[in-house]
C-alpha positions, 0 to 999 in steps of 0.5 A: 300587794307584794307577792313574797315569791316575786323577786325583790329586784323585779318589784318597783318601788313606791316612787317608781310606780308609773302614774298614767295621769301624768304620762306624756302623750306620744307626739306622733299620735297627737300630730296624726289625730290633729291632721285627721281633724283638719282634713275632715273639716277641709272636706266638709267645707269643700263639700258645702262650697260645692253644694252652694255653687251647684245650687247657685247654678241650677236654682237661680233666684227669682230676681234673675229671671228678668235676664233670661231668654226663653226659647221654644223650638218645634220640628215637625215632619208632615209626611206630605199631609196638610195639618189640621187646626186641631193638630196645630193647637199645641203651638198655643202653649208657647203663649203662656208662662213656662211652668218652671218659671215664676209667673211674674218672670215669664209671659210666654216664650220670648222666641218661637221657632217652627220648622217643617219638613215634607210639607209638599211632595217631591214633584217639581212645581212652579208655585208654592203648594197649598200645604205649605201655605196652610202651615204658615197660616196655622203658625201665625194663627196659633201664636196670635197677635202677641207674636210677630214673625221676623223670618218666614222662609220656604225651600221646597218642602222645608218650612221655617218660621221665627217669631218673637214676642211683640213686647220685646220686638225692640230688643231685636237688632239684626236678623238674616235668613239663608238656605241651601238645597241639598237634593240632586246635584244640590239643586232640587229642593226635596232636601235642604236646610234653612237657617236664621241668624239672630242678634238681640240685646243682651238682658242683664240684671238691673245695675246701678250707676252713680247710685241710680238704677241703670238698664244699660245693655253692654252686649248682644246675644247671637243665636242661630236657628236651623231646620233641615231635611236631609238624606234618609237611611243609614247608607246616607250618613256621609251625605247628611 
């Protein structure tokens, strides 16, 4: 509707009335909108990929457990007291399948290391004390025939036992034990450390060679197990 009071020159003609349905869009706004859509899609894709990568790392498939090595480690300060069979009974749990692994992929820990400290008092002695011998006896008894000791070593009150599951004994390639006394003058055995260097065949998922399943192993796994009893108290940080 035209208002008679409106100046004629300000009234657009019928042919000059703008039609919104045919208005050309602003190219800058369109480009910005497209860029936002692309950026959003890229971010979503990246997040999905990261989630997939994280899942593959922390949630391996059940078939992958055949290539894993399960290791259990115990450190036990006996405070110069002989352990009882009831106190050492917890060692038996290593013979069972790990609760976080599929039952078909685990038959108990593959390797068990038990380190003991202060198994004897600090007085000089020519022969090994009865408490150290008792700890070793309990190691062997609690693990049972299913495990074989490949390294048994003592250094004063420090005890070391390394066991492997009998079924994988043929996978062990090399084992060597060393110790170092860290007591007075680096001679006395009241302080010190024992370690074992272990090399075993690497476990790899089943592969195919010329279309046939192959269990050939190409690499070895090297591990170092250590138990130590060092100088106590804050003032001896540097000595430790």
